[in-house]
N, C-alpha and C positions, 0 to 999 in steps of 0.2 A: 504493500500499500504506500510506503513512503517513497518507493522508487518512482511510482506513477505520479505522485504528488510533485516531486522534483522535476520530473520530465514535464508535467503540465506547466509549471511556473516558467521553467527555462524556455519552453517554446514561445511563450508570449513575450519573453523580453528580447529575443535576439531576431536578427534579419534571416537567418538561414535554420529555420526550425527543423528541417529534415536532418540536419548535421548534429542535432542534440543526441547524446548517448549517455545513459547512466547504467554504470556497472555497480552491482550490489555484491559486497563481500561480507560474509557472516562469520562472527566469531562467537564465543561463548557469551559475552556480556555485551557486545557491541556490534552495530551493524555500520559498515562503511559505505557510503554512496559516493562513487567517483563520477563526476560530471564532466563531460567533454563537449565542447562546442567549437564552431568554426574559429579560425585565428582571428577574424575581425570582430567577433562577438564576445570575446572574453571580457573586454572592458564593460560591456553592457551588463554582464552577470555580476561582475565585481561591483560596479557602480562607483559613485563619487566617494573616495576614501574608505571603499569596502563596505558602504552602507547597504547596498542591495544584497550582496552575499551574507552579511551579518544577519540581515533580516530573515533571510531563507533558513539560516541556521537556527535562529531563535524559534521560528515556527516549527521546525523539525524537533527541536528540543522539547516544546510544549506539547506537540502531538504524539511524540513517543512517551513522554511522562503520563499523559491522559490515558494512554492505551496500557500503561503498566508494563510496557515490554522493555526491551533492551534500549540502551543509549544508542542514538543514530548520529553519525558524523558525516559531514559533507565535505568533500575535498574537490578541489578544481584541478583538472588535468590541464597542462598547457600544450 
């Protein structure tokens, strides 16, 4: 569910939504979501001073806490 959530948000932020990819890596206590976008769209996902990516991370933290599940971490791949 978190993977689809990140994909949904990222597709609306970027100019090339077809190039958005999210890879999910599961461990015992943590889920890592690796977000990849087109080279020209990285700045749009990061936002001014990292505000956009930090907002997405905050939403992920809140959603995973509400579900009572594992901690979810978002990483951007360059």
